N, C-alpha and C positions, 0 to 999 in steps of 0.2 A: 674761384671756380671749384677748387678742391674743398673749400669750406662748405660751399653749397651742396656738393655731392655728398659730403659727410652728413649734412643735415638731412638730406633726402633719405639716405641709407638708414639714418637713425629713426626717421618716421616710419619707414618700411618695417624696420625691426620691431618698433613699438606696436605697429598694426598687426604684425605677425604674432607677437606675443599675446595681444588682446584676442585675436582669433583663436589662438590655441587655448586660452583660458575659457573662452565662451564654449568651445567645442568639447573640452575635456569634462568628464563627469565630475561633479563637485564631490569632494570627500573620498575620492578613489584612493585606495591604499595598496601598498605592495603586499605580496603574499606573506612575507615575513611579518609585516605590521598586522595583517589580518589575524595571523596565528597568535601573535603575542597579545592582541587585544581581545580575542575570543576565548582563549583557554581559561581565563579567570572565571568565566561564566558557565563552563561545561563540567558536567559531573559524570562519574561512573556510578551506576546504580546496581546494587546487589539485593535481590528480593528473596524473601524467606517464607517458608510455609509456617503453619501453626506450631510445628515442632522445632523451629529455628533452623531448619535445613535449607540451604540455598536452592532456589528453584529456577532462577533466571538471572542473566546479566545483561545490562543494556546501557544506554547513554541517555542523557537529558541535558537541559540547560535552563538557566534562570530567566524568567520572563516577568518577574515582579518581586516584591519584597518577600523573600522566603518561599517563593512559588517556583516550582520546577515543572517544565513541560516535557513530556515523553510520549511514547506510544502506549496505548492501552495494553497491547499484547505483551509488553515488557513486564507489566505488573499483574497480568492475568493469573488468578488463583493464589496470589500472595497474601499473607496476613501481616507482614511487616517488611521492613527494608531499610537500607541505609544508602546515603549518597556521599560520594567523595569527590571533592573538587580536583581537577587535573593538577598534578604537581604538588598536592598537599597530602599530608599524612592523616589529618583529622577527618573523621566521618561524622555525618549528621543523620539522626534518626528521622524517618519519615513519619510525620504526625497525622497524616490523613489525606483524604481526597477533597479537593475544593471545586473540581469541575471535570466532567467526562463528556466526550462526544464519541460514543461507541461506533457510530457509522463511519466516522473519519479516523478511527483508531488513535484517538488523542486523549490524554488525561493530564490534569494539573494536580501536582502533589504539594503539600505544605510541609516545610521543614522549619525548625527554629534554630536560632543561633548562628546561621550561616551569613557571613558578610560578603556577599558576592554581587557584582554589578549585573544588571539585567541587559539582555540583548534586545535590540530594537527590531521590530518587524518591518519588512519592506513591502512594496506593492507588487503582489504577484501578477497583476494585470499587465505590468510593464515587461514581464519576462517574454523572451522569444527564443526560438530554437537557435543555437549557436552562442548564446550568452555564456560567459565564463562564470562558474560557481565553485564553491569549496565546501566539502563535507568534513565535519569534525566529529569524532566519536572515539569509541574504545573497542575496535574490532578484536574479537577473541581475547578481550581483556587487555589488549595492547593500548595502554592509556595515552590519551592525547594524540591520536593519529589525525593528521591533517592532509587532505587529498584534494587536488585540483581536477576539475572536469568541465564539461559544458552541458547545457540543456540540450539533449538530443531528441526530445519529443515532448509534446504536451498531450497526454492521452485521455480519452473520455472513457469513463466507466459508468454506464448508464447516464445519469444526469450530472455525475461528479467528474472531477479532474484529478489526474496524477501527473507529476513531473517525472519524465524519464531523463536520467542523468548518466554521464559516463564516469563520474567519481565513484570509486568502488565502495560497496557496502557489504559488510560481512556480519555474522552473528556477533552481537555486542555493539554494533554501530547503530542499531535501531533506536530511534528516539533522539538522535543527535541532530544538531542544527545544520542546515544547508544555507550558506550565506552568499551574498553577491559581493562585488568588488568594493562596496562601501561598508561591509561588515553587517549588513542588515539580513535578518533571517527571511529567506524566501520559501523555505520548505523544511519539513521534518523527515529525516531519513527513515524509511519504513521497511524496505525489502529489496532483495535481489532476485532476479529470475534465473534459476539454476540451469536452465536449458540453453542459455545464450551467454555471449560475452558482452560486457559493458551494458547489460540491461539491469539498471539499478533505478530505484524509484523513491520519490519523496512526496509527502502530502503538502500541497500548497499552503503557505502561511496564512492565507485568507481564512481557512477553517480554524486555525489557532486564534486569529484575531477575534473571530466571532465567539469562540469559547471563553476568551478572557473577559468578555463583556458580561458573562453570565456566571461568574464565580459565586459560590455559596460558602457556608460555614464548613469547617473541616469535619469529615466523617471517617470512621475507621475503615481501613482497607478490608478487614474481615467481614464488615457488614454491608459493603457497597455491592449492590446487585449486579452492576456491570463488571466490576473487578472479579467477582466470583462466578459470573455467568460465562457463557460460551458462544455468544452471538458473534458472527463473523462480520468484520467491517468490509466496506467496499474495497479498501486498499489491499486486502488479502488476495485479490485476484492474481497478484504477482508473488505473494509469499505463500499463504495457505491456499491460494487459488479459489477464492470465493467466486461464484459463477453468475452473479446477477446480470452480467452483460451478454450472456448467451442463454437463450431460452428455447425450449421445444414446444411447438404449437401445431395445431391443425392435424391431430391424430385421425387416421382413416384406416378402416379394415379394407384390405385389397384383394382377398381371395381365400380359397380353401385348398388344403392338401388332403391327404388320406385321413390323418387324424389331427391336423393342425390348421390354424387360421393365420394368414399373413396380414401384416399391417405396415404402415409407413407414417411419417410425420415430417415436419419441417423444423430445421434448426435456423433460428433467426439470430444473427450476430449484430448486436447493438453497439459494438465497440468500434473504435477507429483503426483497429489492427485486425488482420486476418487471423483465424484460429484453426487449429487442427487437433487430432488426437482427443476428441471429446469423449469423456467417460460419463455414463448416465444410467439412470434407472427408469424403466417404464413400469409403473405400478397400476395394477388393475383392481378396481374397487367394485364390489357387489353390494347387495342390500340384504340385511338381516332383519326379520320382522320384529325381533326384540331389541336389537342394539343399533339399528339403523345401518349406515354405511360402514363397510369394513373391507380391508384388502384381501383379495383372494389369490393373487399371484404377482410376481414381478420378474423382470428380466434385467440383469446388470450387463451392460455392454459398452463397447468402445468403437468409435468410427474407424473405418478402414484407413490405411496409411495415406491413400491418395485423395482423401476427401479434405478439402480446404474450403472454409466459408469466408468469403471476402468481407471487408468492413462494410457495415450498414446494409448487408444483403442477406438473403436466405437461401437455403439449400434443402432439397428433398432428401430424406434419409430412409432408404428401404433395404440397405444391406449393412451388416455390422460384423465385427469380430466379437464373438460371444465370450465374455469373461467369466461366466458362471461355470465353475469346475463340475458342478453336478450335472451339467448339460453337455459334458464331453467336449469342452473347448479344444480344438486342434489347431488353432492359429489361422484358420481359413475364414474368409469373409462369407457369411451366409445370410440368407434372407431373414428378416425379422419375423418371428413366428411365436405362437403360443398354442397350447393345447386347445382344441375346439371347445372343450367343456368350459374352459376359462372364458372364452368369448361369450358363451351362452349365459354365463353368470355376471358378466361385466356390465355395469351401468355407467361407470365413469373411468377415465384413464388420466393419470398424472405423469408427466415427463419431468424428471428431476435431473438437471445437469450437475454433476459432481466435480468435474475437473476438466481442464483443457490446456493446451499450450498455444502460445503466440506463434504464428507462422511467419512473421516478418521481423 
């Protein structure tokens, strides 16, 4: 009887072990193992201008033979640069650019002589809110910083996506890998939102995977139009606050004062987060017989503190805090207005959203 009981317990233990193996993620590693396995692929980047002066510091990681992935904004405006593997003294000169996705703020750099393993990319589609992730980089130049966090949101920016994570990102962390528990890259650290706590963002690895399929021959940093340009990526909504997700539409003249004309329009929020403190320009264009269309006036303004535009909704805007010092801004919310002579000359109006904050 005792022998039979022992046999049954042995089978139960075996079945339990099998169930554990089936349910456990294959290849999962401890945080210590992840750090040890990832550091040999992570680099500290120091970028320089044409005079050899440092212009930026960031992070990157190897994704192929002599190919480093990082953020485009890390190398923006640089003419040269060097990469240094975490924990090593030797540096490697950046030989050129082999791929750029300016919209996604990603760039691939070619270096020679570096013997470093490549990090594997994971499936971003498998990520869900609550998943544990790890961010690796060089914040403020503190080489080889390894931080744990979770995916706290998957945000829409127009038709694109950003990963919101709780692992901290600071200047110098940009371009570093964000990995899952198997050591696979699921994102590229890009920015932190200075107005909130634990609002840090990464570009999904799916954008990097697409870029890797379209690599070309190396070209100099100094001659690459994207590196030397100033086009804002969608990811800068949380760093430099690109504003493609919030637009001003449906401009209307709403009445007259003694010498002024009043107007209103709609803010349409195309993001999955509420927004507030929207700063914008309203530009009035007239027509010139010789030169065609030209601007005749503008108003720079910011929404009142109590105006919040909810996700995927719109809100009428007919009052604002005027930010134009020449128009005697006194901190009060006033009706949107322009001189009546401007109205008579106006043929077209353009609303340009300059900046905003996330409200949740």
